[in-house]
C-alpha positions in Angstrom: 22.9 -45.1 -48.3 23.5 -45.9 -44.5 21.5 -43.5 -42.1 24.8 -41.7 -41.4 25.6 -40.8 -45.3 21.7 -39.8 -45.3 21.7 -37.3 -42.2 25.2 -36.0 -44.0 23.0 -35.3 -47.4 20.4 -34.1 -45.2 22.8 -31.3 -43.4 24.3 -30.6 -46.8 20.8 -29.8 -48.6 19.7 -27.6 -45.5 23.1 -25.9 -45.6 22.4 -24.9 -49.2 18.7 -24.0 -48.9 20.2 -21.6 -46.1 22.5 -19.8 -48.2 20.4 -19.2 -50.8 17.8 -18.3 -48.5 20.4 -15.9 -46.6 21.5 -14.0 -49.9 18.1 -13.5 -52.3 19.1 -12.0 -55.8 15.3 -10.7 -56.7 13.6 -7.7 -55.8 12.4 -6.7 -52.6 14.3 -9.0 -50.6 13.0 -12.2 -52.8 14.9 -14.8 -54.5 15.9 -14.6 -58.4 14.0 -16.5 -60.4 17.0 -18.9 -60.8 17.5 -19.0 -56.8 13.7 -20.0 -56.7 14.3 -23.2 -58.9 17.5 -24.2 -57.4 15.5 -23.9 -54.0 12.5 -25.4 -55.0 14.5 -28.6 -56.2 16.5 -28.4 -53.1 13.3 -28.8 -51.2 11.9 -31.8 -53.2 15.3 -33.8 -52.6 15.5 -32.8 -49.0 11.8 -34.1 -48.6 13.2 -37.5 -50.3 15.9 -37.8 -48.2 13.5 -37.1 -45.1 11.5 -40.1 -46.4 14.5 -42.3 -46.9 15.9 -41.4 -43.2 12.4 -42.4 -41.7 12.8 -45.8 -44.0 16.5 -46.1 -42.6 15.3 -45.6 -38.9 12.5 -48.0 -39.3 15.2 -50.7 -40.7 17.5 -50.3 -38.4 15.3 -50.4 -35.2 13.7 -53.6 -36.7 17.3 -55.0 -36.8 18.0 -54.0 -33.3 15.2 -55.7 -32.0 15.0 -58.8 -34.5 18.7 -59.9 -33.3 17.4 -63.4 -32.3 20.8 -64.9 -30.4 19.3 -66.6 -27.2 20.9 -65.6 -24.0 21.7 -69.2 -23.6 22.5 -72.0 -25.8 24.0 -75.6 -26.1 25.5 -77.6 -29.2 22.9 -80.4 -28.0 19.6 -79.4 -29.6 17.7 -82.2 -27.8 18.7 -80.7 -24.2 17.8 -77.3 -25.5 14.7 -78.2 -26.7 13.9 -79.8 -23.2 14.8 -76.3 -21.6 12.8 -74.7 -24.0 9.5 -77.3 -22.7 10.4 -76.0 -18.9 7.3 -75.0 -16.7 8.4 -72.4 -14.6 5.2 -72.8 -12.8 5.9 -76.7 -12.5 9.1 -76.2 -11.3 7.8 -73.9 -8.3 4.5 -75.9 -7.5 7.0 -78.9 -7.1 9.4 -77.4 -5.3 6.6 -76.3 -2.9 5.6 -79.6 -2.3 2.7 -79.6 -4.2 1.2 -82.8 -6.5 2.1 -81.8 -10.1 4.2 -83.8 -12.6 7.6 -81.9 -12.7 9.8 -84.6 -13.9 11.2 -82.5 -16.7 11.6 -79.5 -14.3 13.7 -81.8 -11.9 15.6 -83.5 -14.6 16.6 -80.2 -16.1 17.6 -78.8 -13.3 20.0 -81.4 -12.6 21.4 -80.9 -15.7 22.0 -77.3 -15.2 23.6 -77.7 -11.9 26.0 -80.6 -13.0 26.9 -78.3 -15.7 27.4 -75.0 -13.4 29.9 -77.2 -11.0 27.0 -77.4 -8.3 27.2 -74.1 -7.4 23.2 -73.3 -7.9 21.0 -73.5 -4.8 17.5 -74.6 -5.0 15.5 -74.9 -8.6 18.1 -74.0 -11.7 15.6 -72.7 -14.5 17.1 -72.4 -18.2 17.1 -69.0 -19.6 15.7 -70.4 -22.5 12.0 -70.2 -20.6 12.5 -66.1 -20.8 12.1 -66.1 -25.0 9.5 -65.8 -27.0 8.6 -69.7 -29.1 7.4 -70.3 -32.4 4.1 -71.4 -32.6 3.2 -74.7 -35.0 0.2 -76.8 -35.7 1.9 -79.9 -34.2 1.0 -81.8 -30.9 2.7 -79.8 -27.7 5.2 -82.3 -26.2 4.8 -83.0 -22.2 1.1 -82.3 -21.6 -0.9 -79.4 -20.7 0.9 -76.2 -20.7 4.1 -77.6 -22.4 5.6 -75.0 -25.0 4.8 -75.7 -28.2 8.3 -75.6 -30.4 8.7 -76.0 -33.8 10.1 -79.5 -34.9 12.7 -77.2 -37.3 14.5 -75.6 -34.3 17.0 -73.7 -34.3 18.5 -71.3 -31.5 18.7 -68.7 -33.3 15.1 -68.2 -34.7 14.2 -66.9 -31.1 13.9 -63.7 -29.8 14.6 -63.1 -25.7 11.7 -62.4 -23.9 13.9 -60.8 -21.2 16.2 -58.9 -23.4 12.7 -57.3 -25.2 12.1 -55.9 -22.2 15.5 -54.4 -21.4 15.5 -50.9 -23.1 19.5 -51.1 -23.0 19.3 -54.1 -25.4 17.0 -52.6 -27.7 19.2 -49.5 -28.4 21.7 -52.2 -29.0 23.7 -53.3 -25.8 26.5 -56.3 -26.4 25.0 -59.4 -24.5 27.8 -62.4 -23.6 26.2 -65.5 -22.3 27.1 -68.6 -20.5 30.2 -67.0 -19.0 31.8 -69.1 -16.3 34.3 -67.1 -13.5 36.1 -63.6 -13.6 36.0 -62.4 -17.2 39.2 -60.2 -19.0 38.3 -58.9 -22.1 41.4 -57.3 -24.2 40.8 -53.7 -25.3 43.1 -51.4 -27.6 43.7 -48.1 -26.1 46.5 -46.9 -28.8 47.3 -47.6 -31.8 50.1 -47.6 -34.0 50.6 -44.4 -35.6 50.9 -43.9 -39.7 53.2 -40.7 -40.8 54.5 -39.2 -44.0 57.9 -39.4 -44.5 60.7 -38.2 -47.2 62.5 -40.2 -49.5 64.7 -42.6 -47.8 63.1 -41.1 -44.4 62.9 -43.8 -41.4 59.4 -44.3 -40.1 59.0 -43.6 -36.7 58.3 -46.6 -34.4 54.9 -47.0 -32.6 53.4 -49.9 -30.8 49.8 -50.8 -30.3 48.6 -50.6 -26.6 46.0 -52.9 -24.7 44.3 -53.2 -21.2 41.2 -54.9 -20.4 38.2 -55.0 -19.3 37.0 -57.0 -16.3 33.9 -58.6 -15.3 33.0 -60.4 -12.1 29.7 -62.6 -11.2 27.1 -60.1 -9.1 23.6 -61.3 -8.8 20.7 -59.6 -8.3 17.5 -61.3 -7.0 13.6 -60.8 -6.5 11.6 -62.0 -4.1 7.8 -62.9 -4.8 4.8 -64.4 -3.3 2.2 -66.7 -5.7 -0.5 -68.1 -4.3 -1.2 -71.8 -3.9 -3.9 -72.6 -6.4 -2.2 -70.0 -9.0 0.9 -72.7 -8.7 -1.2 -75.2 -9.4 -2.7 -74.1 -13.0 -1.3 -75.6 -15.9 -2.4 -73.1 -18.1 -0.1 -71.6 -20.9 -1.4 -68.4 -20.0 -0.5 -68.7 -16.5 3.0 -70.0 -17.3 3.4 -67.0 -19.7 2.1 -64.3 -16.7 5.0 -66.2 -14.1 7.9 -65.2 -16.7 6.7 -62.2 -17.8 6.8 -61.3 -14.3 10.3 -62.6 -13.5 11.5 -61.0 -16.6 10.2 -57.8 -16.6 11.7 -57.3 -12.4 14.8 -58.8 -14.0 15.0 -56.5 -16.5 14.0 -53.5 -14.4 16.7 -54.1 -12.2 19.6 -55.1 -14.9 18.3 -51.5 -16.8 18.8 -49.4 -13.8 22.6 -50.9 -13.3 23.5 -50.8 -17.3 22.4 -47.0 -17.2 23.5 -45.6 -13.9 24.7 -48.4 -11.4 27.3 -47.7 -8.8 25.1 -48.6 -5.8 26.0 -51.0 -3.1 26.9 -54.6 -5.0 25.8 -52.9 -8.2 28.2 -53.2 -10.7 29.3 -49.8 -12.4 26.9 -48.8 -15.4 27.3 -46.0 -17.9 27.1 -43.3 -15.4 28.9 -44.9 -12.6 31.6 -45.5 -14.6 32.5 -42.2 -15.5 31.0 -41.4 -19.5 31.0 -37.7 -20.2 28.5 -35.4 -18.8 30.5 -32.1 -19.7 27.2 -30.8 -21.9 24.6 -29.2 -19.7 20.7 -29.5 -20.1 19.8 -27.0 -17.5 18.3 -25.0 -20.3 17.2 -27.7 -22.9 17.5 -26.9 -26.7 19.0 -28.0 -30.3 21.9 -26.5 -29.8 22.8 -28.5 -26.7 20.9 -31.5 -28.4 23.7 -31.0 -31.3 26.6 -30.6 -28.6 25.8 -34.5 -27.1 25.7 -36.2 -30.4 29.2 -33.9 -31.4 30.7 -35.1 -28.0 30.7 -39.0 -28.9 31.2 -38.5 -33.0 34.1 -36.0 -32.2 35.8 -39.3 -29.7 35.2 -41.4 -33.3 32.2 -43.5 -32.3 29.0 -44.0 -33.9 26.1 -42.9 -32.1 23.2 -45.2 -32.1 20.6 -43.8 -30.1 19.4 -41.8 -27.0 17.7 -43.3 -23.8 15.6 -41.0 -21.6 13.5 -40.5 -18.8 9.1 -39.9 -20.3 9.3 -36.5 -19.0 12.8 -35.9 -20.8 11.0 -36.8 -23.9 7.8 -34.5 -23.2 9.9 -31.6 -22.2 11.7 -31.8 -26.0 8.6 -32.2 -27.5 7.6 -29.1 -26.7 10.5 -26.8 -26.7 11.0 -24.7 -30.1 14.0 -25.3 -32.3 15.1 -21.7 -32.7 12.7 -19.5 -31.1 9.3 -19.1 -28.8 7.6 -18.7 -31.9 8.8 -21.5 -34.0 6.3 -24.2 -34.5 8.8 -27.0 -35.1 10.1 -28.6 -32.0 13.6 -30.2 -30.8 11.8 -33.7 -30.9 9.2 -34.0 -33.9 8.8 -37.6 -33.5 8.2 -39.5 -30.4 10.6 -41.9 -31.2 13.6 -39.8 -32.8 15.6 -37.4 -32.0 18.0 -35.6 -34.4 17.6 -38.6 -36.7 18.7 -41.3 -33.9 16.2 -43.3 -32.3 15.0 -42.7 -29.1 14.0 -45.3 -25.7 12.1 -44.0 -22.8 13.3 -45.7 -19.4 12.2 -44.5 -16.0 15.1 -46.3 -14.7 17.2 -43.3 -15.3 16.2 -41.5 -11.6 15.1 -38.1 -10.7 18.0 -36.6 -8.8 16.4 -34.6 -5.5 19.5 -33.2 -4.5 19.9 -30.2 -6.3 16.4 -27.6 -6.4 14.5 -27.7 -8.8 14.7 -32.0 -9.3 16.9 -32.7 -12.2 17.1 -36.4 -14.5 19.2 -37.6 -16.7 19.2 -38.2 -20.7 22.0 -40.7 -22.5 23.7 -40.8 -26.2 26.0 -43.1 -27.2 27.3 -46.2 -29.4 25.3 -48.7 -27.5 27.2 -51.8 -28.3 29.8 -50.8 -26.7 27.8 -51.3 -23.4 28.3 -55.1 -22.5 25.7 -57.3 -20.6 26.7 -60.7 -19.5 25.2 -63.5 -18.5 26.7 -66.3 -15.9 24.3 -69.2 -15.1 21.0 -70.6 -15.3 18.1 -68.2 -13.3 17.9 -70.3 -9.6 14.5 -70.3 -7.5 14.5 -71.5 -3.8 10.7 -72.1 -3.0 9.7 -71.6 0.3 5.7 -72.9 1.3 6.7 -72.3 5.3 7.5 -68.4 5.3 5.3 -67.1 8.1 3.3 -64.4 6.3 3.0 -66.7 3.2 2.2 -69.6 4.8 -0.8 -68.2 7.2 -2.7 -67.7 3.7 -1.7 -71.1 2.0 0.6 -69.0 -0.4 4.2 -69.4 -1.6 7.4 -67.2 -1.2 9.7 -67.9 -4.0 13.3 -66.1 -4.4 14.8 -65.6 -7.6 18.7 -65.1 -8.8 20.4 -64.3 -11.9 24.4 -63.8 -11.8 25.2 -61.6 -14.1 27.8 -58.0 -14.3 27.5 -54.6 -16.6 30.7 -53.2 -18.1 31.2 -50.5 -21.0 34.1 -51.4 -23.3 34.9 -47.3 -23.9 33.8 -44.7 -22.2 34.0 -42.2 -25.1 31.4 -44.2 -26.6 28.3 -42.5 -24.4 28.2 -39.4 -23.4 25.1 -37.9 -21.2 23.4 -34.7 -19.7 22.6 -35.0 -16.0 21.0 -32.0 -15.4 17.9 -32.0 -17.3 15.2 -30.4 -15.3 12.9 -32.4 -14.0 10.1 -30.2 -13.1 
């Protein structure tokens, strides 16, 4: 059974149990023998169903996290393999003029620049390096610090390091890679309408209507300083440190733009694009959580999860479902709310304009959030920047061309007035 079917079954069981409990047929307001027997059977079914929901949630979450598509891919496996053996540390050290063997990095960079029409500045870095690799016992190619790649490499066997850090990707956002120029994605705005007619009656014509969703290249950048000695290291751990640092910074920037956005030079994320924010959480409650879910489902979307700040999760975990004396909280599990998975992100801001401060929680069908990538990640190294130069360090600027778009605004709903105190 799907998660939705299990949730519907659970709701039906609870409704039956409530009906029995609200109309006791025994003496002294107690249940009759028949009612008690039926209630016990329903309770057993409820426990079984809730266990099935927990298992299905676990499986669905594993599926979402293991969708190992690569951000970029190439039909030429030889070039793709060389990209995965690319060392970010050696690329930076070579660009800074240090004496390292960066032949592979220069060749891969030249090929990436050629494929992009020569638009990239500095050193072009393949997006494949921001992926987890398959470790084998075979001898590494490329000498010390090279990446270990399985001989039977297939592109779909890798899970992106960058994407694993993206909260929006963890919830199921759709990633479009290898984009070129402005992209226009067609979308339906109105479907044909079916109608019942009498015998020999004429069917009224109804037409499909379409619009387009436009994505345009936007640049997100990071500026970081590395020490001279660190750039000379050939250790795989240092290489992973470089990659983790850049991927974490980029993930935070992309998540912030995808969840909110709308700032200077930023894409319009979910909040800036104008998703439904009519459900108030000024006083958090179980009823309001259900209202948020209902807003999405009444728009014929299938919600796949929540994203909220950690303080929102904390508040929901200490808020009773029914009354102040109720021992059951609105959010019973750290990673689940009303049967849907929850991701936490501090990229949802705290708004200090109202008094008291507020923040946001979002529910939606996350596959309708699109994240697009245009080219390789490009780095420009400057060993002569005044502050870094005096310390013998290297200043590195990284830039990624990306954009965010919402396929269907109705697929999301948010409460933007959640108390942040």
